[in-house]
C-alpha positions as a Python dict, from the first residue, in 0.01 Angstrom:
ca = {
    (1, 'M'): (0, 0, 0),
    (2, 'G'): (-145, 172, 304),
    (3, 'K'): (-335, -68, 525),
    (4, 'R'): (-360, -329, 248),
    (5, 'G'): (-145, -613, 374),
    (6, 'G'): (11, -405, 651),
    (7, 'T'): (280, -484, 902),
    (8, 'D'): (120, -807, 1032),
    (9, 'A'): (93, -940, 677),
    (10, 'V'): (457, -853, 610),
    (11, 'G'): (573, -1039, 919),
    (12, 'A'): (354, -1336, 827),
    (13, 'A'): (494, -1340, 471),
    (14, 'I'): (849, -1343, 605),
    (15, 'E'): (772, -1625, 848),
    (16, 'A'): (604, -1823, 566),
    (17, 'A'): (918, -1800, 350),
    (18, 'P'): (1142, -2106, 323),
    (19, 'E'): (1379, -2149, 619),
    (20, 'P'): (1694, -2053, 422),
    (21, 'A'): (1544, -1708, 352),
    (22, 'R'): (1381, -1606, 682),
    (23, 'A'): (1674, -1463, 879),
    (24, 'G'): (1797, -1269, 575),
    (25, 'L'): (1452, -1128, 503),
    (26, 'R'): (1418, -1017, 866),
    (27, 'A'): (1759, -848, 846),
    (28, 'L'): (1672, -669, 520),
    (29, 'R'): (1340, -548, 664),
    (30, 'A'): (1517, -409, 971),
    (31, 'L'): (1782, -240, 755),
    (32, 'I'): (1516, -78, 533),
    (33, 'H'): (1343, 60, 844),
    (34, 'R'): (1674, 187, 990),
    (35, 'V'): (1769, 367, 669),
    (36, 'A'): (1421, 521, 640),
    (37, 'A'): (1445, 646, 999),
    (38, 'Q'): (1793, 789, 939),
    (39, 'E'): (1663, 973, 632),
    (40, 'G'): (1347, 1091, 809),
    (41, 'V'): (1140, 911, 547),
    (42, 'A'): (792, 783, 634),
    (43, 'L'): (771, 424, 519),
    (44, 'D'): (458, 244, 403),
    (45, 'E'): (483, -133, 444),
    (46, 'G'): (256, -396, 288),
    (47, 'L'): (245, -679, 37),
    (48, 'R'): (292, -656, -339),
    (49, 'W'): (275, -973, -544),
    (50, 'G'): (271, -1159, -211),
    (51, 'Q'): (610, -1017, -112),
    (52, 'P'): (691, -766, 163),
    (53, 'A'): (708, -422, 2),
    (54, 'F'): (825, -83, 128),
    (55, 'L'): (740, 254, -23),
    (56, 'A'): (819, 612, 63),
    (57, 'A'): (609, 896, -76),
    (58, 'K'): (899, 1024, -288),
    (59, 'G'): (1069, 690, -341),
    (60, 'A'): (1080, 391, -569),
    (61, 'S'): (933, 77, -417),
    (62, 'L'): (1151, -188, -256),
    (63, 'R'): (1050, -551, -208),
    (64, 'I'): (1213, -841, -32),
    (65, 'G'): (1145, -1205, -99),
    (66, 'V'): (1244, -1541, -235),
    (67, 'P'): (1368, -1540, -595),
    (68, 'S'): (1184, -1723, -870),
    (69, 'K'): (1250, -2094, -908),
    (70, 'A'): (1482, -2018, -1199),
    (71, 'M'): (1707, -1810, -970),
    (72, 'R'): (1706, -2032, -659),
    (73, 'D'): (2026, -2205, -765),
    (74, 'R'): (2193, -1863, -721),
    (75, 'A'): (2008, -1716, -422),
    (76, 'D'): (1793, -1788, -117),
    (77, 'F'): (1651, -1436, -82),
    (78, 'A'): (1663, -1101, -259),
    (79, 'L'): (1616, -725, -231),
    (80, 'Y'): (1416, -598, -530),
    (81, 'V'): (1407, -245, -672),
    (82, 'H'): (1204, -95, -954),
    (83, 'C'): (1361, -253, -1263),
    (84, 'Q'): (1312, 53, -1485),
    (85, 'T'): (1550, 264, -1279),
    (86, 'P'): (1931, 271, -1284),
    (87, 'L'): (1939, 187, -911),
    (88, 'I'): (2116, -149, -950),
    (89, 'A'): (2366, -6, -1200),
    (90, 'G'): (2452, 277, -961),
    (91, 'F'): (2481, 30, -675),
    (92, 'L'): (2724, -189, -871),
    (93, 'Q'): (2930, 109, -988),
    (94, 'G'): (2954, 232, -630),
    (95, 'P'): (2958, 52, -297),
    (96, 'G'): (2783, -260, -427),
    (97, 'A'): (3058, -365, -667),
    (98, 'G'): (3092, -742, -663),
    (99, 'H'): (2743, -818, -531),
    (100, 'Q'): (2535, -1084, -707),
    (101, 'V'): (2242, -929, -894),
    (102, 'E'): (1960, -1030, -1122),
    (103, 'G'): (1964, -779, -1407),
    (104, 'T'): (1829, -438, -1307),
    (105, 'R'): (1582, -573, -1054),
    (106, 'A'): (1745, -745, -757),
    (107, 'V'): (2043, -799, -530),
    (108, 'L'): (2075, -1169, -451),
    (109, 'F'): (2183, -1333, -127),
    (110, 'R'): (2258, -1679, 13),
    (111, 'Q'): (2152, -1805, 355),
    (112, 'G'): (2402, -1704, 621),
    (113, 'E'): (2564, -1438, 404),
    (114, 'T'): (2672, -1133, 601),
    (115, 'L'): (2486, -835, 463),
    (116, 'D'): (2704, -540, 367),
    (117, 'E'): (2489, -284, 549),
    (118, 'A'): (2684, 17, 424),
    (119, 'A'): (2650, -81, 57),
    (120, 'L'): (2289, -195, 93),
    (121, 'G'): (2209, 119, 293),
    (122, 'F'): (2330, 322, -6),
    (123, 'L'): (2094, 133, -240),
    (124, 'I'): (1800, 156, 0),
    (125, 'R'): (1860, 530, 55),
    (126, 'Q'): (1871, 586, -322),
    (127, 'A'): (1543, 397, -369),
    (128, 'L'): (1360, 564, -82),
    (129, 'T'): (1451, 911, -210),
    (130, 'W'): (1430, 836, -584),
    (131, 'H'): (1164, 1095, -674),
    (132, 'A'): (1295, 1354, -427),
    (133, 'R'): (1612, 1402, -632),
}
């Protein structure tokens, strides 16, 4: 990702999201940065497929955004992980039990939902250190 897109583009993409998603996307972005700082992981931020994306050198990419039209009856915003990893399964078997998900690719949220920062921090930490393990 590097400079492509960059921090300004990420902020602009969040602000361009539909109103029901914006506050949640801002909160997820902040949580991703906090977890990366706690882990001492350098984070590269940019856009992928028009969505804010976050990547660590030894991690699996994370994205945040608005779900596809087909999923909007279930969610206003989402945290996406690489779908060919067991990250979502591990999340659901551990601290994320009971969260709404879309297959192996995303955790789904509704506007105004309180984010479970401990459970989501676990998932984010696992993604950001995926290739380091």
